C-alpha positions in Angstrom: 28.6 56.7 -48.9 25.2 56.0 -47.2 24.7 53.0 -49.4 28.1 51.5 -48.4 27.4 52.3 -44.7 23.9 50.7 -44.9 25.3 47.6 -46.7 28.0 46.7 -44.1 25.5 46.0 -41.3 23.3 44.1 -43.6 26.2 41.9 -44.7 27.3 41.5 -41.1 23.8 40.3 -40.1 23.8 37.9 -43.0 27.2 36.5 -42.0 26.1 36.1 -38.4 23.1 34.2 -39.6 25.2 31.6 -41.4 27.5 31.2 -38.4 24.5 30.7 -36.1 23.0 28.2 -38.6 26.2 26.2 -38.8 26.5 26.2 -35.0 23.0 24.9 -34.5 23.5 22.3 -37.3 26.6 21.0 -35.5 24.6 20.8 -32.3 21.8 18.9 -34.1 24.2 16.4 -35.6 25.9 15.8 -32.3 22.4 15.2 -30.7 21.4 12.7 -33.4 24.7 10.9 -33.3 24.5 10.5 -29.6 21.0 9.0 -29.7 21.7 6.9 -32.7 24.7 5.2 -31.1 22.7 4.8 -27.9 20.0 3.1 -29.9 22.5 0.9 -31.7 24.0 -0.2 -28.4 20.5 -1.0 -27.0 19.8 -3.1 -30.0 23.1 -5.0 -29.7 23.0 -5.5 -25.9 20.4 -6.8 -23.5 18.8 -4.4 -21.0 21.2 -4.8 -18.1 19.1 -2.6 -16.0 16.3 -5.1 -16.0 18.6 -7.7 -14.3 19.8 -5.2 -11.7 23.3 -5.1 -13.2 24.9 -1.6 -13.1 28.5 -2.5 -13.8 29.9 -1.0 -17.0 32.4 -3.8 -17.7 30.0 -6.8 -17.1 31.0 -9.5 -19.5 27.5 -10.9 -19.6 26.0 -7.6 -20.5 28.7 -5.8 -22.5 29.6 -8.6 -24.9 26.3 -10.5 -25.3 25.1 -10.3 -28.9 28.6 -9.5 -30.2 31.0 -12.0 -31.9 34.5 -11.4 -30.6 36.7 -14.4 -31.1 40.2 -14.8 -29.8 43.0 -17.2 -30.6 46.1 -18.3 -28.9 49.4 -18.6 -30.7 52.1 -19.6 -28.3 51.7 -17.4 -25.3 50.2 -14.4 -27.3 46.6 -13.6 -27.4 45.1 -12.5 -30.8 41.6 -11.3 -31.2 39.3 -10.6 -34.2 35.6 -10.2 -34.8 34.0 -12.6 -37.1 30.8 -14.8 -37.4 31.3 -18.5 -36.7 28.6 -20.2 -38.7 27.7 -21.8 -42.0 24.9 -21.7 -44.6 22.6 -23.7 -42.3 22.7 -21.0 -39.6 24.8 -20.1 -36.6 27.3 -22.7 -35.3 26.3 -24.7 -32.2 29.3 -23.4 -30.4 29.9 -19.7 -30.5 31.4 -18.1 -27.3 30.5 -14.4 -27.1 33.9 -13.2 -25.8 36.8 -15.7 -26.0 37.5 -18.6 -28.3 40.6 -20.8 -27.9 41.6 -23.1 -30.7 42.5 -26.7 -29.9 40.2 -27.4 -27.0 37.9 -30.4 -27.1 34.5 -29.2 -28.2 32.2 -31.6 -26.3 28.7 -30.2 -25.4 28.4 -32.5 -22.3 31.2 -34.0 -20.3 30.9 -37.3 -18.4 32.3 -36.9 -14.9 35.0 -39.5 -15.4 36.1 -38.0 -18.7 36.5 -34.6 -17.0 38.3 -36.1 -14.0 40.1 -39.1 -15.4 42.2 -39.5 -12.2 39.1 -39.8 -10.1 36.6 -37.5 -8.5 38.4 -34.8 -6.5 37.7 -34.6 -2.8 35.8 -31.3 -3.1 33.5 -32.7 -5.7 32.8 -35.8 -3.7 32.4 -33.8 -0.5 29.9 -31.5 -2.1 27.9 -34.3 -3.5 27.8 -36.1 -0.1 26.1 -33.1 1.5 22.3 -33.6 1.9 20.5 -31.6 -0.7 18.3 -30.1 2.0 21.4 -28.4 3.5 22.3 -26.9 0.1 18.8 -25.8 -0.6 18.7 -24.1 2.7 21.9 -22.2 1.9 20.7 -21.4 -1.6 17.5 -19.8 -0.2 19.4 -17.9 2.4 21.4 -16.2 -0.4 18.6 -16.0 -3.1 16.1 -14.4 -0.7 18.7 -12.1 0.8 19.9 -8.6 -0.2 23.3 -8.0 -1.7 25.1 -6.4 -4.6 25.5 -9.8 -6.2 21.9 -10.9 -5.9 20.0 -10.5 -9.2 16.4 -11.0 -10.2 14.9 -10.6 -13.6 11.8 -11.3 -15.7 13.4 -9.6 -18.7 12.2 -11.4 -21.9 15.6 -11.0 -23.4 16.8 -13.5 -20.8 13.7 -15.5 -19.5 10.2 -16.0 -20.8 7.1 -16.6 -18.6 8.8 -16.5 -15.2 11.5 -15.1 -13.0 15.2 -15.9 -12.8 17.0 -15.3 -9.5 20.7 -15.6 -9.1 22.9 -15.1 -6.0 26.7 -14.9 -6.9 29.1 -16.2 -4.3 31.7 -15.4 -7.0 30.7 -13.0 -9.8 33.1 -12.7 -12.7 36.1 -13.4 -10.5 34.9 -11.3 -7.5 34.0 -13.0 -4.2 31.0 -11.7 -2.2 32.0 -12.5 1.4 28.5 -11.7 2.8 26.9 -14.3 0.5 29.7 -16.8 1.2 29.0 -16.5 4.9 25.3 -17.4 4.2 26.4 -20.6 2.5 29.3 -21.9 4.7 29.0 -25.6 3.8 28.9 -24.8 0.0 31.7 -22.3 0.2 34.0 -24.6 2.1 34.0 -27.1 -0.8 34.2 -24.3 -3.4 37.3 -23.0 -1.6 38.8 -26.5 -1.8 38.1 -26.5 -5.6 39.8 -23.2 -5.9 42.9 -24.4 -4.0 43.0 -27.6 -6.1 43.0 -25.6 -9.3 39.7 -26.8 -10.8 37.5 -23.9 -10.1 38.3 -20.7 -12.1 40.0 -18.1 -10.0 41.5 -14.7 -10.7 39.5 -14.3 -13.9 36.3 -12.6 -15.1 35.1 -15.9 -16.6 34.8 -17.5 -13.1 31.4 -17.6 -11.4 29.9 -19.6 -8.5 26.2 -19.0 -8.0 22.8 -20.4 -7.0 20.2 -20.2 -9.8 16.4 -20.3 -9.2 13.9 -20.4 -12.0 10.2 -19.8 -11.0 7.6 -20.2 -13.6 4.7 -17.8 -13.8 1.4 -19.3 -12.6 -0.5 -17.0 -15.0 1.4 -18.1 -18.1 -0.1 -20.5 -20.6 3.2 -22.2 -21.5 6.5 -23.3 -19.8 9.2 -21.0 -18.5 12.1 -20.8 -20.9 15.6 -19.3 -20.4 16.3 -17.8 -23.8 18.7 -19.9 -25.8 22.1 -18.4 -25.6 25.9 -18.9 -25.8 28.3 -18.6 -22.9 31.3 -16.3 -22.8 34.1 -18.7 -23.6 35.1 -22.3 -24.4 37.9 -22.0 -21.8 35.5 -23.1 -19.1 33.2 -26.0 -18.4 30.1 -25.3 -16.3 29.4 -27.5 -13.3 25.7 -27.8 -12.5 24.5 -29.5 -9.3 20.7 -29.7 -9.2 19.1 -29.1 -5.8 15.4 -28.9 -6.7 14.0 -30.1 -10.0 10.3 -29.9 -10.9 9.1 -32.8 -13.0 9.4 -32.1 -16.7 12.3 -29.6 -16.4 15.0 -30.0 -19.0 18.4 -28.4 -19.9 19.1 -28.4 -23.6 22.6 -28.2 -24.9 23.5 -28.2 -28.6 19.8 -28.9 -29.5 19.6 -32.0 -27.2 17.3 -32.0 -24.2 18.6 -33.5 -20.9 16.5 -34.5 -17.9 18.7 -34.0 -14.9 18.5 -35.6 -11.5 18.7 -34.0 -8.0 22.2 -34.5 -6.5 23.7 -35.7 -9.8 26.5 -33.5 -11.3 26.0 -32.3 -14.8 29.0 -30.9 -16.7 28.6 -29.0 -20.0 30.3 -26.5 -22.2 28.2 -23.4 -22.0 29.8 -21.9 -25.1 27.4 -24.3 -26.9 23.9 -23.1 -27.5 21.8 -24.0 -24.4 18.6 -23.2 -22.7 16.3 -24.4 -19.9 12.6 -25.2 -19.9 10.5 -25.5 -16.8 6.7 -26.5 -16.9 4.3 -23.9 -15.7 2.6 -24.0 -12.3 5.3 -26.2 -10.7 7.9 -25.7 -8.0 11.1 -23.7 -8.8 14.2 -25.2 -10.4 17.2 -24.5 -8.1 20.8 -25.5 -9.1 24.3 -24.7 -7.9 26.6 -23.6 -10.7 30.4 -23.5 -10.6 32.7 -22.6 -13.5 35.7 -24.9 -14.0 38.7 -24.5 -16.2 38.6 -26.6 -19.4 40.7 -29.7 -18.8 42.7 -29.2 -22.0 44.0 -25.8 -21.0 47.7 -25.6 -20.2 48.9 -23.6 -17.2 50.4 -21.0 -19.5 47.0 -20.6 -21.3 45.2 -20.2 -17.9 47.7 -17.5 -17.0 47.2 -15.7 -20.3 43.4 -15.8 -19.9 43.7 -14.4 -16.4 46.0 -11.6 -17.6 43.7 -10.7 -20.5 40.4 -11.0 -18.5 41.1 -10.1 -14.9 38.2 -10.1 -12.3 35.6 -7.4 -12.9 35.6 -4.7 -10.2 32.9 -2.3 -9.3 34.4 0.2 -11.7 34.1 -2.2 -14.5 36.2 -4.7 -16.4 39.5 -3.4 -17.5 40.9 -6.3 -19.6 
């Protein structure tokens, strides 16, 4: 009897030991999985914190490095993940979020090809403004404080310098405080929105001033890391306001020397980067996202429905 009595507690302790071991094993696996997936995410995505971005749905941060390609069939949107490339390496055009079949894939667009009916009034008006006025407005926003003013020297984005951006429109969301600091610029942007050229009501739409300042201590030129834009549904309008000598914009492996006050239109879903020589003045440009001219109204509406503006709570497309 004593042996049976003594054995029961011993068996109970042994059983409790296994339960505790299993419990701690589950906790350890949960801890490892959590940190593994966090590490995997960090490897896939750039360090958004370095650019000041805190929004969980940011298209630039959330999707960069991934290959999500979408197609239109009638009015329905289909998506799949795949690599668009060949044996020679990645394709020159590889949007990180949205791909639409059937759109002209031109890395650079001459102004008259993009606006065959003639230069719209808002484009002509903006170009007629003295660059000094636009530079003044650009500096008023870039050197200000706001939720849509970002500055980074993150090497994932820019090497040997600092990249500042002030978003009058960031992924479809207008910043009224920055728009007020750039009233002349904003008046023409609003006209472009009304005329249907500037992207509105969509997370792919941005209007911002960009300033690249090379590091004086660096031994080589500043370079914006070569990258692909989010979609081929847009064409990026660049209006150079201050260009240091030797600065170039490369699109699809071809370097272009821009001119102050001359509009440059390019498809940023093509591989592109910027180089600015060291120890020179900053490069300042105004950037406006336009709808691709081949898009039908139905396609624009579908893109808006699928990728609405990104709110402070994140993008919910």
